[in-house]
C-alpha positions as CSV (number, residue, x, y, z in Angstrom):
1,X,59.0,-5.6,-68.3
2,X,61.1,-4.9,-65.2
3,X,60.8,-8.6,-64.0
4,X,61.9,-9.7,-67.5
5,X,64.9,-7.4,-67.3
6,X,65.8,-8.7,-63.9
7,X,65.4,-12.3,-65.0
8,X,67.7,-11.6,-68.0
9,X,70.2,-9.9,-65.8
10,X,70.2,-12.9,-63.4
11,X,70.7,-15.3,-66.3
12,X,73.5,-13.2,-67.6
13,X,75.2,-13.1,-64.1
14,X,74.8,-16.9,-63.7
15,X,76.2,-17.6,-67.2
16,X,79.2,-15.3,-66.3
17,X,79.8,-17.1,-63.1
18,X,79.7,-20.4,-64.8
19,X,82.1,-19.2,-67.4
20,X,84.6,-18.1,-64.7
21,X,84.4,-21.4,-62.8
22,X,84.8,-23.4,-66.0
23,X,87.9,-21.3,-66.9
24,X,89.4,-21.7,-63.4
25,X,88.8,-25.5,-63.5
26,X,90.4,-25.7,-66.9
27,X,93.5,-23.7,-65.8
28,X,94.0,-25.9,-62.7
29,X,93.7,-29.2,-64.6
30,X,95.9,-28.0,-67.4
31,X,98.7,-26.6,-65.2
32,X,99.0,-29.6,-63.0
33,X,98.8,-32.0,-66.0
34,X,101.5,-30.2,-67.9
35,X,103.8,-29.9,-64.9
36,X,103.4,-33.5,-64.0
37,X,103.7,-35.1,-67.4
38,X,105.8,-32.7,-69.6
39,X,109.5,-33.2,-69.5
40,X,111.0,-29.8,-68.6
41,X,114.4,-29.1,-67.2
42,X,114.3,-27.8,-63.7
43,X,116.2,-24.6,-64.6
44,X,113.5,-23.7,-67.2
45,X,110.4,-24.4,-65.2
46,X,110.0,-20.7,-64.2
47,X,109.9,-19.6,-67.8
48,X,107.8,-22.7,-68.8
49,X,105.2,-21.7,-66.2
50,X,105.1,-18.1,-67.5
51,X,104.8,-19.2,-71.1
52,X,102.1,-21.8,-70.2
53,X,100.0,-19.3,-68.3
54,X,100.2,-16.8,-71.1
55,X,99.1,-19.5,-73.6
56,X,96.3,-21.1,-71.5
57,X,94.8,-17.7,-70.6
58,X,95.1,-16.2,-74.1
59,X,97.5,-13.6,-72.6
60,X,94.9,-12.6,-70.0
61,X,97.4,-13.5,-67.3
62,X,101.2,-13.0,-67.1
63,X,104.0,-13.3,-64.5
64,X,105.9,-10.2,-63.5
65,X,109.5,-11.0,-62.7
66,X,110.2,-7.8,-60.8
67,X,110.4,-7.9,-57.0
68,X,107.4,-5.6,-57.0
69,X,105.1,-4.8,-59.9
70,X,105.6,-1.4,-61.6
71,X,103.1,1.2,-60.6
72,X,102.0,1.7,-64.2
73,X,101.0,-1.9,-64.5
74,X,98.5,-1.9,-61.6
75,X,95.8,0.3,-63.3
76,X,95.9,-2.0,-66.3
77,X,95.1,-5.1,-64.4
78,X,95.4,-6.7,-61.0
79,X,98.5,-8.1,-59.4
80,X,98.6,-11.0,-56.9
81,X,101.7,-12.2,-55.0
82,X,103.0,-15.6,-55.9
83,X,104.2,-16.7,-52.5
84,X,104.6,-20.1,-50.8
85,X,105.0,-19.9,-47.0
86,X,107.7,-17.2,-46.6
87,X,109.1,-17.6,-50.1
88,X,108.2,-14.8,-52.5
89,X,108.6,-15.9,-56.1
90,X,106.9,-13.4,-58.4
91,X,103.7,-11.5,-59.1
92,X,100.7,-12.7,-61.2
93,X,99.1,-9.9,-63.2
94,X,95.5,-10.5,-64.5
95,X,93.7,-8.4,-67.1
96,X,90.6,-6.5,-65.9
97,X,87.6,-8.7,-65.3
98,X,89.5,-11.9,-65.9
99,X,88.6,-14.6,-63.4
100,X,86.4,-12.1,-61.5
101,X,83.7,-14.0,-59.6
102,X,81.1,-12.7,-57.1
103,X,80.6,-16.1,-55.7
104,X,84.3,-17.0,-55.4
105,X,86.2,-13.7,-55.2
106,X,89.4,-15.4,-54.0
107,X,90.0,-17.2,-57.4
108,X,92.7,-14.7,-58.6
109,X,94.7,-15.2,-55.4
110,X,94.1,-19.0,-55.6
111,X,95.6,-18.8,-59.1
112,X,98.7,-17.1,-57.7
113,X,98.8,-19.8,-54.9
114,X,98.8,-22.6,-57.5
115,X,101.6,-20.9,-59.4
116,X,103.6,-20.7,-56.1
117,X,103.0,-24.4,-55.4
118,X,104.2,-25.4,-58.8
119,X,107.3,-23.3,-58.5
120,X,108.0,-24.6,-55.0
121,X,107.7,-28.2,-56.2
122,X,110.0,-27.5,-59.1
123,X,112.5,-25.9,-56.8
124,X,112.2,-28.8,-54.4
125,X,112.9,-31.3,-57.3
126,X,116.0,-29.3,-58.3
127,X,117.2,-29.3,-54.7
128,X,116.9,-33.0,-54.3
129,X,118.4,-33.8,-57.7
130,X,121.4,-31.6,-56.9
131,X,122.1,-33.5,-53.6
132,X,121.5,-36.8,-55.3
133,X,124.1,-35.9,-58.0
134,X,126.7,-35.5,-55.2
135,X,126.2,-39.2,-54.1
136,X,128.2,-41.9,-55.9
137,X,125.8,-43.8,-58.3
138,X,124.4,-47.0,-56.9
139,X,123.3,-50.1,-58.7
140,X,119.6,-50.3,-59.5
141,X,117.5,-50.8,-56.5
142,X,117.1,-54.4,-55.6
143,X,113.6,-55.8,-55.5
144,X,112.3,-55.8,-51.9
145,X,115.1,-53.7,-50.5
146,X,114.1,-52.7,-47.0
147,X,115.8,-51.4,-43.8
148,X,115.6,-53.3,-40.6
149,X,113.6,-51.8,-37.8
150,X,116.9,-50.8,-36.0
151,X,118.2,-49.2,-39.2
152,X,115.0,-47.3,-39.6
153,X,115.3,-46.0,-36.0
154,X,118.9,-44.9,-36.6
155,X,118.0,-43.2,-39.9
156,X,115.1,-41.4,-38.2
157,X,117.6,-40.2,-35.6
158,X,119.8,-38.8,-38.4
159,X,116.8,-37.1,-40.0
160,X,116.0,-35.4,-36.7
161,X,119.5,-34.3,-36.3
162,X,120.1,-36.3,-33.1
163,X,123.6,-36.7,-31.8
164,X,124.9,-40.2,-31.2
165,X,124.5,-39.7,-27.4
166,X,120.8,-38.7,-27.9
167,X,120.2,-41.6,-30.2
168,X,121.8,-44.0,-27.8
169,X,119.6,-42.7,-24.9
170,X,116.4,-42.9,-27.0
171,X,117.1,-46.5,-28.1
172,X,118.5,-47.6,-24.8
173,X,121.9,-48.8,-26.1
174,X,125.6,-47.8,-25.8
175,X,127.0,-45.0,-27.9
176,X,129.5,-47.5,-29.5
177,X,126.5,-49.6,-30.6
178,X,125.0,-46.6,-32.3
179,X,128.3,-46.0,-34.1
180,X,128.2,-49.6,-35.4
181,X,124.5,-49.2,-36.5
182,X,125.3,-46.0,-38.4
183,X,128.3,-47.5,-40.2
184,X,126.2,-50.5,-41.2
185,X,123.5,-48.2,-42.5
186,X,126.0,-46.2,-44.5
187,X,127.4,-49.4,-46.0
188,X,124.0,-50.7,-47.0
189,X,123.1,-47.4,-48.7
190,X,126.6,-46.9,-50.1
191,X,127.0,-43.4,-48.6
192,X,129.5,-41.7,-46.4
193,X,127.5,-39.1,-44.4
194,X,124.2,-38.6,-42.7
195,X,123.1,-36.1,-45.4
196,X,123.8,-38.6,-48.1
197,X,122.0,-41.3,-46.2
198,X,118.9,-39.1,-45.8
199,X,118.9,-38.2,-49.5
200,X,119.2,-41.8,-50.6
201,X,116.5,-42.9,-48.2
202,X,114.2,-40.1,-49.4
203,X,114.6,-41.0,-53.1
204,X,114.1,-44.7,-52.4
205,X,111.2,-44.0,-50.0
206,X,112.7,-46.1,-47.3
207,X,111.2,-43.7,-44.7
208,X,107.8,-42.0,-45.1
209,X,108.5,-38.3,-44.4
210,X,104.7,-37.6,-44.1
211,X,104.6,-39.8,-41.0
212,X,107.7,-38.3,-39.4
213,X,106.8,-36.6,-36.0
């Protein structure tokens, strides 16, 4: 009888773990799919995330907008900081026993981390779009548009914040030559400053930031 009870308990625990993992997998797929495909204005993505989480979890999870969660909320559930790097966004509150796993106890914090990543990406998108809006519109990108090797080297120097003297020393040319290269680069990109050139190059993927030293 005792062995049967233990076996039933093990089966129950296993089924519970599987249910939690399935729920967590469903949440991840749904959140990334919705954020990557649904057209949402950047200014509303914070509220969109909160509404989406409430809907997907059947109100078992919610986002607290306060700087710190109220004390009276903590006994009702569990709060996890939504933080990306040094950026604190909000708090994720989960109902008791929601996403609780003995095998993967970090799932609740991972949930908060996913929320932080989505908010960071939304904030990044808004930041880029703002700077792009400050640049005069350019005709549609020509097929096969590429920078020369020297233009890429100059652009990388601008991205690193190098002075013209530092750039000239690195490339082994005169400072006046660097000035000419920069002006030619600005003309090709139809911009008037290093910041505008960097934004234009980023949007057009003229330089791969992931390979930048």
